[in-house]
C-alpha positions as CSV (number, residue, x, y, z in Angstrom):
1,M,0.0,0.0,0.0
2,T,1.3,3.5,-0.8
3,D,2.4,5.7,2.0
4,F,1.2,8.8,0.0
5,A,4.4,10.6,0.8
6,P,4.3,13.0,-2.2
7,Q,0.7,13.9,-1.4
8,R,1.3,14.4,2.3
9,A,4.3,16.7,1.5
10,A,2.1,18.7,-0.9
11,L,-0.5,19.2,1.8
12,A,2.2,20.5,4.2
13,D,2.6,23.6,2.0
14,V,0.5,26.4,0.4
15,V,-2.6,24.6,-0.9
16,A,-3.8,26.9,-3.7
17,I,-7.5,27.1,-4.5
18,P,-7.8,28.3,-8.1
19,V,-10.6,30.6,-9.1
20,T,-12.9,29.7,-12.0
21,P,-12.9,32.5,-14.6
22,F,-16.1,33.0,-16.6
23,A,-16.3,34.5,-20.0
24,E,-18.8,37.2,-21.0
25,N,-21.4,34.5,-21.8
26,D,-21.1,33.0,-18.4
27,Q,-19.2,30.0,-19.7
28,L,-16.1,28.6,-18.2
29,D,-13.2,30.6,-19.7
30,Q,-10.8,27.8,-20.3
31,E,-7.9,29.8,-21.6
32,S,-7.9,32.2,-18.6
33,Y,-8.1,29.2,-16.3
34,R,-5.1,27.6,-17.9
35,A,-3.2,30.8,-17.7
36,L,-3.9,31.2,-14.0
37,I,-2.8,27.6,-13.4
38,R,0.4,28.2,-15.3
39,R,1.1,31.3,-13.3
40,L,0.7,29.3,-10.0
41,L,2.9,26.5,-11.2
42,A,5.6,29.0,-12.4
43,S,5.6,30.5,-8.9
44,G,6.5,27.2,-7.3
45,V,3.1,26.2,-5.9
46,Q,3.0,22.5,-5.2
47,A,-0.6,21.8,-4.3
48,L,-3.7,22.8,-6.3
49,T,-7.3,22.3,-5.5
50,P,-9.6,22.5,-8.5
51,N,-13.2,22.6,-7.5
52,G,-12.6,24.1,-4.1
53,N,-14.8,26.8,-2.5
54,T,-12.8,29.6,-4.1
55,S,-13.4,27.8,-7.4
56,E,-17.2,28.3,-6.8
57,F,-17.7,24.5,-6.4
58,Y,-21.4,24.8,-5.7
59,A,-22.1,27.1,-8.6
60,L,-20.4,24.8,-11.2
61,T,-22.1,22.1,-13.2
62,P,-20.7,18.5,-13.0
63,E,-19.3,19.0,-16.6
64,E,-17.5,22.2,-15.6
65,R,-16.0,20.5,-12.6
66,R,-14.8,17.7,-14.7
67,I,-13.2,20.1,-17.3
68,E,-11.5,22.0,-14.5
69,V,-9.8,18.9,-13.3
70,E,-8.7,17.9,-16.7
71,L,-7.3,21.4,-17.5
72,T,-5.4,21.5,-14.2
73,L,-3.8,18.1,-14.8
74,A,-2.9,19.0,-18.4
75,E,-1.1,22.2,-17.3
76,V,0.8,20.3,-14.6
77,A,1.9,17.7,-17.1
78,A,2.8,20.4,-19.7
79,A,4.9,22.2,-17.1
80,G,6.7,19.0,-16.1
81,S,5.7,19.9,-12.5
82,E,5.5,17.6,-9.5
83,A,2.6,19.6,-8.1
84,Q,-0.1,17.5,-6.6
85,I,-3.8,17.9,-7.4
86,L,-6.4,17.8,-4.6
87,V,-9.7,17.5,-6.4
88,G,-12.8,18.9,-4.6
89,V,-15.7,16.4,-4.5
90,G,-18.9,16.4,-2.5
91,Q,-22.7,16.7,-2.2
92,D,-24.5,13.4,-1.9
93,V,-22.4,10.2,-1.5
94,P,-23.0,8.8,-5.0
95,S,-22.1,12.1,-6.6
96,A,-19.0,12.5,-4.5
97,V,-17.9,8.9,-5.3
98,A,-18.5,9.4,-9.0
99,S,-16.4,12.6,-8.9
100,A,-13.6,10.9,-7.1
101,L,-13.6,8.0,-9.6
102,E,-13.5,10.6,-12.4
103,A,-10.6,12.4,-10.7
104,R,-8.7,9.1,-10.4
105,A,-9.3,8.2,-14.0
106,A,-8.0,11.7,-15.1
107,G,-4.8,11.1,-13.1
108,A,-5.3,12.9,-9.8
109,R,-3.9,11.3,-6.7
110,M,-6.0,13.1,-4.0
111,V,-9.5,14.3,-3.3
112,M,-10.8,16.8,-0.8
113,V,-14.3,16.0,0.4
114,H,-16.3,19.2,0.9
115,Q,-18.2,19.6,4.1
116,P,-21.5,17.6,3.9
117,V,-24.3,19.9,2.7
118,H,-27.0,18.7,5.2
119,P,-28.6,20.4,8.1
120,Y,-28.4,17.4,10.4
121,V,-24.9,15.9,10.8
122,S,-24.2,13.3,13.6
123,L,-20.7,12.2,14.5
124,D,-21.4,8.6,13.3
125,G,-23.0,10.0,10.1
126,W,-20.0,12.2,9.4
127,V,-17.7,9.2,9.7
128,D,-19.9,7.1,7.5
129,Y,-20.1,9.8,4.8
130,H,-16.4,10.1,4.5
131,R,-15.8,6.4,4.9
132,A,-18.0,5.6,1.9
133,I,-16.1,8.0,-0.3
134,A,-12.6,7.0,0.9
135,E,-13.4,3.3,0.5
136,A,-14.4,3.8,-3.1
137,V,-11.0,5.2,-4.0
138,P,-8.5,3.4,-1.6
139,D,-5.5,4.3,-3.8
140,L,-6.2,8.1,-3.5
141,G,-5.3,10.3,-0.6
142,V,-8.5,11.7,0.9
143,V,-8.8,15.0,2.8
144,P,-12.0,15.9,4.7
145,Y,-12.8,19.6,4.7
146,L,-14.0,20.2,8.2
147,R,-16.0,23.4,9.0
148,N,-18.2,21.9,11.7
149,P,-16.9,22.5,15.3
150,A,-19.1,19.6,16.6
151,I,-16.9,17.1,14.8
152,D,-14.4,15.9,17.5
153,G,-11.0,14.3,17.4
154,A,-12.3,10.9,18.3
155,A,-14.5,10.8,15.2
156,I,-11.6,11.8,12.9
157,A,-9.5,9.1,14.6
158,R,-12.1,6.5,13.9
159,L,-12.2,7.5,10.3
160,G,-8.5,7.3,10.0
161,A,-8.4,3.9,11.6
162,A,-11.0,2.6,9.1
163,C,-9.5,4.3,6.1
164,P,-5.6,4.5,5.8
165,N,-6.0,6.7,2.7
166,V,-7.5,9.5,4.8
167,I,-4.2,11.4,5.0
168,G,-5.0,14.9,6.0
169,V,-7.7,17.2,7.4
170,K,-8.4,20.7,6.1
171,Y,-9.6,22.3,9.3
172,A,-11.6,25.5,8.8
173,V,-13.2,26.1,12.2
174,P,-12.2,29.6,13.5
175,D,-11.2,28.4,16.9
176,V,-7.5,27.8,17.5
177,V,-8.1,26.1,20.9
178,R,-10.6,23.8,19.3
179,F,-8.2,23.0,16.5
180,A,-5.4,22.2,18.9
181,S,-7.6,19.9,20.9
182,V,-9.1,18.1,17.9
183,A,-5.8,17.6,16.2
184,R,-4.2,16.0,19.3
185,D,-7.3,13.9,20.0
186,A,-7.3,12.7,16.4
187,G,-3.6,12.2,16.0
188,L,-1.3,15.1,15.4
189,D,1.1,13.0,13.4
190,R,-1.4,10.6,11.8
191,F,-2.9,13.3,9.6
192,V,-1.4,16.3,7.8
193,W,-3.3,19.3,9.4
194,V,-4.0,22.0,6.9
195,A,-5.2,25.4,8.2
196,G,-8.3,25.8,6.1
197,L,-8.9,29.5,6.8
198,A,-6.0,30.9,4.8
199,E,-3.3,33.3,5.7
200,L,-4.8,35.3,8.5
201,W,-5.3,32.1,10.6
202,A,-2.1,30.3,9.4
203,P,0.3,31.6,12.1
204,S,-1.9,30.7,15.0
205,Y,-2.8,27.3,13.5
206,F,0.9,26.5,12.7
207,A,1.8,27.3,16.3
208,S,-0.9,24.7,17.3
209,G,0.3,21.9,14.9
210,A,-0.8,22.7,11.3
211,T,1.9,22.3,8.6
212,G,0.1,23.7,5.6
213,F,-2.5,26.3,4.8
214,T,-5.0,26.9,2.0
215,S,-5.0,30.1,0.0
216,G,-7.2,32.0,-2.4
217,L,-4.9,35.0,-2.2
218,V,-2.2,33.0,-3.9
219,N,-4.0,33.4,-7.1
220,V,-3.3,37.1,-6.9
221,A,0.1,37.3,-5.3
222,P,1.9,33.9,-5.1
223,E,5.0,35.4,-3.7
224,V,3.2,36.8,-0.7
225,S,1.7,33.4,0.2
226,L,5.0,31.6,-0.3
227,A,6.8,34.2,1.9
228,M,4.4,33.4,4.7
229,R,5.0,29.7,4.2
230,D,8.7,30.2,4.3
231,A,8.5,32.2,7.5
232,L,6.2,29.7,9.2
233,R,8.4,26.8,8.2
234,A,11.4,28.6,9.7
235,G,9.5,29.3,12.9
236,D,10.0,33.0,12.2
237,Y,6.7,34.3,13.5
238,P,7.7,38.0,13.4
239,A,8.3,37.6,9.7
240,A,5.1,35.8,9.2
241,M,3.2,38.5,11.0
242,R,4.7,41.2,8.8
243,V,3.2,39.4,5.8
244,W,0.0,39.0,7.9
245,E,-0.2,42.8,8.4
246,L,0.4,43.4,4.7
247,I,-2.6,41.2,3.6
248,R,-4.9,41.9,6.5
249,P,-7.1,44.5,4.8
250,F,-7.6,42.2,1.8
251,E,-8.4,39.2,3.8
252,E,-10.7,41.1,6.2
253,L,-12.6,42.4,3.2
254,R,-13.1,38.8,2.0
255,A,-14.4,37.8,5.5
256,E,-16.9,40.6,5.9
257,R,-20.6,39.7,6.1
258,Q,-19.9,36.0,6.8
259,S,-17.5,35.8,3.9
260,A,-20.1,37.1,1.4
261,N,-17.3,38.4,-0.9
262,N,-14.7,35.7,-0.3
263,V,-14.4,34.7,-3.9
264,T,-15.6,38.1,-5.3
265,V,-12.6,40.0,-3.8
266,V,-10.1,37.5,-5.3
267,K,-11.6,37.8,-8.7
268,E,-11.7,41.6,-8.4
269,A,-8.0,41.6,-7.6
270,L,-7.3,39.4,-10.6
271,A,-9.4,41.7,-12.8
272,A,-7.4,44.7,-11.6
273,L,-4.3,42.9,-12.7
274,G,-5.8,42.0,-16.1
275,L,-5.7,38.2,-15.4
276,C,-9.4,37.4,-15.7
277,R,-12.9,38.9,-15.7
278,R,-14.6,39.8,-12.4
279,D,-17.7,37.8,-13.3
280,I,-19.1,35.6,-10.5
281,R,-22.1,33.4,-10.3
282,P,-25.0,33.8,-7.8
283,P,-25.4,33.6,-4.9
284,S,-22.3,35.7,-4.9
285,T,-22.1,39.1,-6.6
286,V,-19.5,41.5,-8.0
287,L,-18.3,44.3,-5.8
288,P,-19.7,47.9,-6.1
289,P,-17.4,50.4,-7.8
290,A,-16.1,52.0,-4.6
291,E,-14.9,48.7,-3.3
292,R,-13.4,47.7,-6.6
293,E,-11.1,50.7,-6.4
294,R,-10.2,49.8,-2.9
295,V,-9.1,46.3,-4.0
296,A,-7.1,47.6,-6.9
297,T,-5.3,50.0,-4.6
298,M,-4.5,47.2,-2.2
299,V,-3.1,44.8,-4.7
300,K,-1.0,47.4,-6.6
301,G,0.4,48.6,-3.4
302,W,1.7,45.3,-2.0
303,E,5.4,45.1,-1.4
304,L,6.9,42.3,0.7
305,P,8.4,43.6,4.0
């Protein structure tokens, strides 16, 4: 059985969540998407999550999600890169399994399971949901995306004991104490713990045991995200916090109103740089003009400390 060493190493890094550019006719803009993936790979990013939340997973059709995976893998191959692809799957179990099987057939070696979209989630049910998906693809690394603070370390440990291919956890609960407890109860070394709330939370989560973090900002300024990674790997928290201060206004704008503009702000920044259109699908919306100018000013004014 594989030890998933390349996949685990990629998770302990900046895990980029690419955006999904749309053309004027609201169709997936494949050329812009490929260009954004090439830019990430050229910067040295080693982990990419097509069909993540920053990719507007829930607003994409199954066909668009399939195409996004294929385009990502094609660019990785063309670049001769060793970057790992962590394909987002989810919704009902049959759909998630079908997407995972498609990802495997396309050549991906990992899947990230989106948080179950269901108003009633029990601990046993959470384990059963992820176990059904993991057991369908035993040769793929599986990473649950955990946003529910009610899921405890014991449940994660049970999942890991049943499914050796569950190799990491993307933890996105905004509670550092809870994270530290859950990670230790589940097994700090058993899983790769990925800080799933991006750069603003990365320093505190690294101090508590995380070794990787997700990022939407990396689409805009890869060098900024990688600078934070390097500082955290070195244990240089003052340097990490200097990056934190630089990006704080941008990330706080994304987080406003329960993250209503989480993806919108990233796309606006990319539009300001001429890298893709700002178009976004409902239930998200584009920014009003005043906030567009604010984002453009932020991005063009970034200089690493």
